[in-house]
N, CA, C and O of each residue as an XYZ file, in Angstrom:
504
protein
N     111.285     85.072     92.977
C     109.915     85.064     92.483
C     109.864     85.846     91.169
O     110.342     86.977     91.080
N     109.278     85.220     90.165
C     109.064     85.876     88.878
C     107.566     86.012     88.654
O     106.801     85.083     88.913
N     107.159     87.170     88.173
C     105.747     87.445     87.935
C     105.525     87.823     86.490
O     106.433     88.295     85.805
N     104.291     87.608     86.031
C     103.948     87.981     84.681
C     102.446     88.017     84.490
O     101.678     87.706     85.400
N     102.040     88.405     83.281
C     100.614     88.505     82.994
C     100.391     88.602     81.490
O     101.322     88.720     80.694
N      99.118     88.548     81.146
C      98.717     88.835     79.777
C      98.667     90.354     79.613
O      98.930     91.086     80.567
N      98.339     90.820     78.444
C      98.301     92.249     78.141
C      97.273     92.996     78.989
O      97.554     94.101     79.455
N      96.100     92.424     79.198
C      95.037     93.120     79.934
C      95.067     92.860     81.438
O      94.377     93.549     82.190
N      95.849     91.881     81.893
C      95.937     91.578     83.322
C      94.906     90.602     83.841
O      94.860     90.343     85.044
N      94.072     90.050     82.967
C      93.065     89.083     83.403
C      93.684     87.769     83.854
O      93.106     87.057     84.675
N      94.865     87.446     83.317
C      95.619     86.251     83.718
C      96.961     86.720     84.263
O      97.696     87.440     83.588
N      97.277     86.308     85.487
C      98.579     86.616     86.076
C      99.197     85.320     86.563
O      98.503     84.328     86.787
N     100.516     85.343     86.722
C     101.186     84.146     87.229
C     102.407     84.531     88.043
O     102.969     85.615     87.886
N     102.805     83.614     88.919
C     104.012     83.746     89.719
C     104.759     82.427     89.675
O     104.156     81.353     89.680
N     106.089     82.523     89.633
C     106.934     81.335     89.596
C     107.967     81.451     90.705
O     108.658     82.463     90.824
N     108.062     80.416     91.506
C     109.071     80.344     92.567
C     110.407     79.920     91.968
O     110.454     78.994     91.158
N     111.491     80.585     92.356
C     112.827     80.158     91.962
C     113.278     80.686     90.624
O     112.596     81.488     89.986
N     114.443     80.221     90.209
C     115.061     80.651     88.963
C     114.365     80.057     87.752
O     113.695     79.028     87.844
N     114.532     80.716     86.621
C     113.984     80.235     85.357
C     115.079     79.524     84.572
O     116.252     79.890     84.644
N     114.678     78.505     83.824
C     115.625     77.832     82.947
C     115.862     78.707     81.717
O     115.050     79.572     81.388
N     116.980     78.470     81.049
C     117.303     79.227     79.839
C     116.229     78.976     78.785
O     115.923     77.822     78.483
N     115.658     80.026     78.225
C     114.601     79.853     77.225
C     115.147     79.409     75.875
O     116.323     79.594     75.563
N     114.253     78.817     75.081
C     114.587     78.530     73.695
C     113.583     79.231     72.802
O     112.530     79.674     73.260
N     113.915     79.326     71.533
C     113.054     79.962     70.546
C     112.623     78.908     69.543
O     113.450     78.317     68.849
N     111.314     78.681     69.474
C     110.783     77.689     68.534
C     110.282     78.396     67.285
O     109.498     79.342     67.361
N     110.747     77.922     66.135
C     110.419     78.528     64.848
C     109.442     77.680     64.033
O     109.242     77.943     62.847
N     108.828     76.662     64.655
C     107.888     75.816     63.902
C     106.676     76.646     63.464
O     106.394     77.696     64.042
N     105.984     76.180     62.468
C     104.867     76.954     61.922
C     103.749     77.138     62.950
O     103.090     78.178     62.951
N     103.523     76.162     63.816
C     102.467     76.309     64.822
C     102.819     77.385     65.844
O     101.964     78.191     66.211
N     104.060     77.406     66.304
C     104.484     78.444     67.250
C     104.454     79.820     66.602
O     104.072     80.802     67.239
N     104.854     79.894     65.343
C     104.821     81.186     64.657
C     103.388     81.686     64.509
O     103.131     82.876     64.687
N     102.462     80.804     64.189
C     101.062     81.214     64.075
C     100.469     81.564     65.436
O      99.654     82.481     65.538
N     100.869     80.846     66.479
C     100.361     81.095     67.839
C     100.837     82.446     68.366
O     100.083     83.153     69.034
N     102.080     82.804     68.068
C     102.660     83.994     68.679
C     102.786     85.191     67.734
O     102.955     86.323     68.189
N     102.706     84.952     66.430
C     102.920     86.027     65.471
C     104.356     86.146     65.009
O     104.658     86.964     64.140
N     105.236     85.357     65.564
C     106.661     85.320     65.195
C     107.167     83.988     65.735
O     106.389     83.035     65.785
N     108.418     83.874     66.139
C     108.822     82.644     66.819
C     108.394     82.747     68.278
O     108.140     83.842     68.780
N     108.315     81.603     68.958
C     107.828     81.557     70.336
C     108.988     81.285     71.273
O     109.523     80.177     71.297
N     109.379     82.287     72.045
C     110.437     82.126     73.040
C     109.777     81.809     74.374
O     108.888     82.532     74.825
N     110.219     80.720     75.005
C     109.590     80.294     76.249
C     110.586     79.597     77.164
O     111.648     79.144     76.740
N     110.204     79.529     78.433
C     110.982     78.821     79.440
C     110.116     77.719     80.029
O     108.913     77.905     80.213
N     110.712     76.588     80.322
C     109.989     75.462     80.904
C     110.019     75.572     82.425
O     111.072     75.790     83.025
N     108.849     75.419     83.034
C     108.713     75.578     84.483
C     107.999     74.363     85.052
O     106.991     73.918     84.504
N     108.520     73.826     86.150
C     107.844     72.721     86.835
C     106.476     73.200     87.315
O     106.358     74.286     87.883
N     105.462     72.403     87.090
C     104.090     72.794     87.423
C     103.925     73.191     88.894
O     103.174     74.114     89.209
N     104.624     72.496     89.785
C     104.455     72.801     91.208
C     105.042     74.158     91.593
O     104.757     74.657     92.681
N     105.850     74.762     90.731
C     106.432     76.075     91.009
C     105.610     77.221     90.421
O     105.945     78.388     90.628
N     104.550     76.905     89.698
C     103.741     77.900     88.997
C     102.393     78.098     89.681
O     101.679     77.135     89.961
N     102.055     79.358     89.946
C     100.730     79.712     90.467
C     100.083     80.664     89.466
O     100.651     81.704     89.133
N      98.895     80.304     88.990
C      98.185     81.121     88.008
C      96.909     81.648     88.645
O      96.171     80.901     89.287
N      96.651     82.951     88.462
C      95.387     83.566     88.864
C      94.656     83.971     87.596
O      95.268     84.421     86.626
N      93.343     83.806     87.615
C      92.548     84.138     86.443
C      92.449     82.997     85.458
O      92.276     83.215     84.258
N      92.557     81.780     85.962
C      92.506     80.612     85.059
C      91.206     80.550     84.262
O      91.167     79.980     83.172
N      90.148     81.136     84.810
C      88.873     81.153     84.078
C      88.962     82.012     82.815
O      88.092     81.931     81.948
N      89.998     82.822     82.708
C      90.199     83.679     81.538
C      91.150     83.073     80.511
O      91.463     83.707     79.503
N      91.609     81.856     80.761
C      92.495     81.189     79.802
C      91.658     80.322     78.869
O      90.828     79.529     79.315
N      91.884     80.482     77.588
C      91.300     79.592     76.592
C      92.407     78.645     76.151
O      93.520     79.072     75.846
N      92.090     77.364     76.120
C      93.060     76.347     75.713
C      92.697     75.836     74.333
O      91.546     75.487     74.070
N      93.673     75.796     73.468
C      93.505     75.262     72.124
C      94.376     74.021     71.990
O      95.590     74.097     72.177
N      93.778     72.889     71.670
C      94.504     71.635     71.489
C      95.146     71.670     70.103
O      94.494     71.347     69.110
N      96.416     72.059     70.034
C      97.072     72.271     68.746
C      97.667     70.998     68.152
O      98.012     70.967     66.971
N      97.787     69.957     68.958
C      98.219     68.651     68.474
C      97.713     67.605     69.459
O      97.081     67.939     70.462
N      97.990     66.365     69.173
C      97.523     65.287     70.034
C      98.079     65.402     71.457
O      97.407     65.030     72.420
N      99.299     65.913     71.587
C      99.972     65.933     72.889
C     100.148     67.312     73.508
O     100.630     67.417     74.636
N      99.770     68.370     72.802
C     100.047     69.727     73.288
C      98.838     70.630     73.112
O      98.115     70.560     72.119
N      98.644     71.488     74.124
C      97.642     72.532     74.012
C      98.338     73.879     74.259
O      99.389     73.952     74.896
N      97.722     74.923     73.741
C      98.284     76.262     73.867
C      97.269     77.134     74.589
O      96.076     77.108     74.289
N      97.773     77.908     75.550
C      96.883     78.745     76.346
C      97.068     80.210     76.042
O      98.189     80.702     75.909
N      95.932     80.905     75.933
C      95.974     82.340     75.692
C      94.840     83.010     76.453
O      93.860     82.364     76.825
N      94.982     84.313     76.682
C      93.960     85.057     77.404
C      92.727     85.196     76.524
O      92.820     85.624     75.373
N      91.579     84.835     77.067
C      90.328     84.918     76.321
C      89.886     86.359     76.099
O      89.074     86.627     75.213
N      90.411     87.291     76.894
C      90.023     88.693     76.771
C      90.892     89.439     75.770
O      90.375     90.042     74.830
N      92.212     89.404     75.961
C      93.104     90.198     75.101
C      93.832     89.377     74.041
O      94.416     89.948     73.120
N      93.810     88.047     74.153
C      94.424     87.191     73.146
C      95.900     86.915     73.331
O      96.507     86.251     72.490
N      96.502     87.407     74.415
C      97.935     87.190     74.630
C      98.280     85.707     74.661
O      97.619     84.928     75.347
N      99.310     85.316     73.922
C      99.828     83.946     73.936
C     100.661     83.774     75.196
O     101.616     84.517     75.418
N     100.303     82.797     76.022
C     100.939     82.654     77.330
C     101.635     81.318     77.550
O     102.752     81.282     78.066
N     100.986     80.211     77.164
C     101.456     78.894     77.577
C     101.521     77.913     76.412
O     100.720     77.967     75.479
N     102.484     77.030     76.495
C     102.605     75.860     75.628
C     102.631     74.688     76.591
O     103.596     74.514     77.334
N     101.574     73.881     76.584
C     101.352     72.921     77.657
C     101.219     71.486     77.160
O     100.241     71.143     76.494
N     102.203     70.647     77.483
C     102.057     69.203     77.267
C     101.517     68.583     78.575
O     102.309     68.269     79.464
N     100.194     68.400     78.709
C      99.610     67.978     79.988
C     100.182     66.683     80.561
O     100.091     66.457     81.768
N     100.761     65.839     79.733
C     101.327     64.572     80.201
C     102.707     64.748     80.838
O     103.264     63.786     81.368
N     103.260     65.946     80.797
C     104.578     66.229     81.380
C     104.414     66.931     82.728
O     103.324     67.395     83.063
N     105.497     67.005     83.496
C     105.441     67.672     84.800
C     105.875     69.133     84.719
O     106.168     69.749     85.744
N     105.919     69.693     83.506
C     106.301     71.082     83.289
C     105.392     71.721     82.248
O     104.665     71.041     81.524
N     105.453     73.040     82.197
C     104.705     73.831     81.220
C     105.628     74.930     80.720
O     106.446     75.437     81.487
N     105.517     75.307     79.462
C     106.330     76.380     78.897
C     105.557     77.691     78.982
O     104.364     77.751     78.684
N     106.265     78.738     79.395
C     105.655     80.050     79.561
C     106.342     81.035     78.625
O     107.570     81.075     78.543
N     105.543     81.826     77.923
C     106.075     82.803     76.969
C     106.942     83.839     77.671
O     106.525     84.425     78.670
N     108.125     84.062     77.164
C     109.062     85.017     77.760
C     108.512     86.443     77.736
O     108.785     87.227     78.645
N     107.753     86.775     76.723
C     107.204     88.121     76.623
C     106.149     88.441     77.660
O     105.783     89.606     77.819
N     105.648     87.440     78.372
C     104.611     87.655     79.383
C     105.178     88.025     80.751
O     104.422     88.405     81.645
N     106.497     87.918     80.930
C     107.098     88.222     82.229
C     107.177     89.720     82.463
O     107.426     90.498     81.542
N     106.960     90.113     83.718
C     107.131     91.500     84.144
C     108.572     91.666     84.601
O     109.049     90.898     85.436
N     109.252     92.637     84.077
C     110.605     92.926     84.534
C     111.628     91.928     84.053
O     111.316     91.035     83.266
N     112.857     92.079     84.527
C     113.949     91.201     84.110
C     113.727     89.743     84.542
O     113.169     89.473     85.606
N     114.170     88.828     83.703
C     114.037     87.398     84.019
C     115.349     86.778     84.478
O     115.351     85.693     85.060
N     116.456     87.449     84.224
C     117.754     86.886     84.584
C     118.171     85.733     83.699
O     119.024     84.935     84.088
N     117.585     85.628     82.505
C     117.904     84.541     81.580
C     118.446     85.107     80.273
O     118.404     86.312     80.023
N     118.949     84.207     79.460
C     119.374     84.518     78.097
C     118.916     83.371     77.214
O     118.911     82.215     77.638
N     118.537     83.689     76.001
C     118.124     82.674     75.049
C     119.217     81.626     74.911
O     120.398     81.961     74.828
N     118.824     80.358     74.887
C     119.749     79.231     74.891
C     119.977     78.635     73.500
O     121.106     78.305     73.139
N     118.894     78.499     72.719
C     118.996     77.851     71.410
C     117.747     78.127     70.588
O     116.745     78.634     71.090
N     117.837     77.781     69.320
C     116.718     77.872     68.387
C     116.344     76.449     67.973
O     117.212     75.622     67.695
N     115.037     76.178     67.938
C     114.578     74.853     67.520
C     113.597     74.986     66.350
O     112.975     76.029     66.151
N     113.483     73.911     65.597
C     112.635     73.837     64.410
C     112.961     74.957     63.418
O     112.065     75.568     62.835
N     114.253     75.211     63.241
C     114.657     76.274     62.319
C     114.393     75.907     60.861
O     114.369     76.790     60.004
N     114.197     74.639     60.568
C     113.852     74.246     59.195
C     112.502     74.838     58.787
O     112.222     74.970     57.596
N     111.660     75.196     59.766
C     110.337     75.765     59.499
C     110.293     77.288     59.634
O     109.231     77.887     59.468
N     111.413     77.915     59.928
C     111.389     79.355     60.220
C     110.829     80.154     59.052
O     110.839     79.699     57.908
N     110.346     81.341     59.354
C     109.834     82.235     58.322
C     110.951     82.736     57.419
O     112.110     82.800     57.827
N     110.599     83.085     56.202
C     111.601     83.559     55.247
C     111.908     85.046     55.392
O     112.772     85.561     54.683
N     111.232     85.736     56.280
C     111.370     87.178     56.420
C     112.409     87.609     57.456
O     112.586     88.804     57.696
N     113.095     86.649     58.068
C     114.119     87.001     59.049
C     115.259     85.997     59.009
O     115.115     84.883     58.504
N     116.403     86.420     59.558
C     117.580     85.574     59.681
C     117.841     85.313     61.160
O     117.468     86.115     62.015
N     118.473     84.208     61.447
C     118.921     83.907     62.804
C     120.438     84.086     62.793
O     121.166     83.272     62.224
N     120.894     85.143     63.417
C     122.311     85.471     63.327
C     122.923     85.786     64.694
O     123.869     86.567     64.790
N     122.376     85.174     65.753
C     122.877     85.482     67.096
C     123.975     84.516     67.558
O     124.502     84.656     68.662
N     124.319     83.530     66.706
C     125.391     82.597     67.050
C     125.000     81.474     67.978
O     125.847     80.655     68.335
N     123.736     81.407     68.385
C     123.275     80.329     69.264
C     123.062     79.048     68.460
O     122.885     79.098     67.243
N     123.079     77.895     69.146
C     122.820     76.631     68.445
C     121.471     76.647     67.740
O     120.500     77.223     68.231
N     121.432     76.000     66.577
C     120.208     75.908     65.793
C     119.923     74.450     65.483
O     120.708     73.782     64.811
N     118.795     73.963     65.979
C     118.369     72.597     65.708
C     117.335     72.617     64.593
O     116.375     73.387     64.635
N     117.539     71.763     63.593
C     116.604     71.707     62.478
C     115.204     71.296     62.934
O     114.206     71.784     62.404
N     115.134     70.402     63.913
C     113.851     69.949     64.464
C     113.655     70.434     65.871
O     112.629     70.145     66.487
């Protein structure tokens, strides 16, 4: 069982089972949503239990994706393609160790100019 929350605790979540290896998205939308790149893990919807859903504000950031954040403290929590059977959860929202390691970087062609990616992980331009 993995648990997590937003900064103020108005939104909490629990996930049954292991987490998949997270990736880091460097696209401009993820950078604006999170303040840097967005590291997240994909979780099957049936394994996720969220409390405080009334405190989540959803922003439709594209035709196929919405982003969820706490309406009280503003914490970036979710990247949600509603047409899929999974949802991405921000790695920074987890309480305690996750037992995962970053797997890859995506959309590195859009990364910010103020940092380098030098961890040796795969880098996808898109």
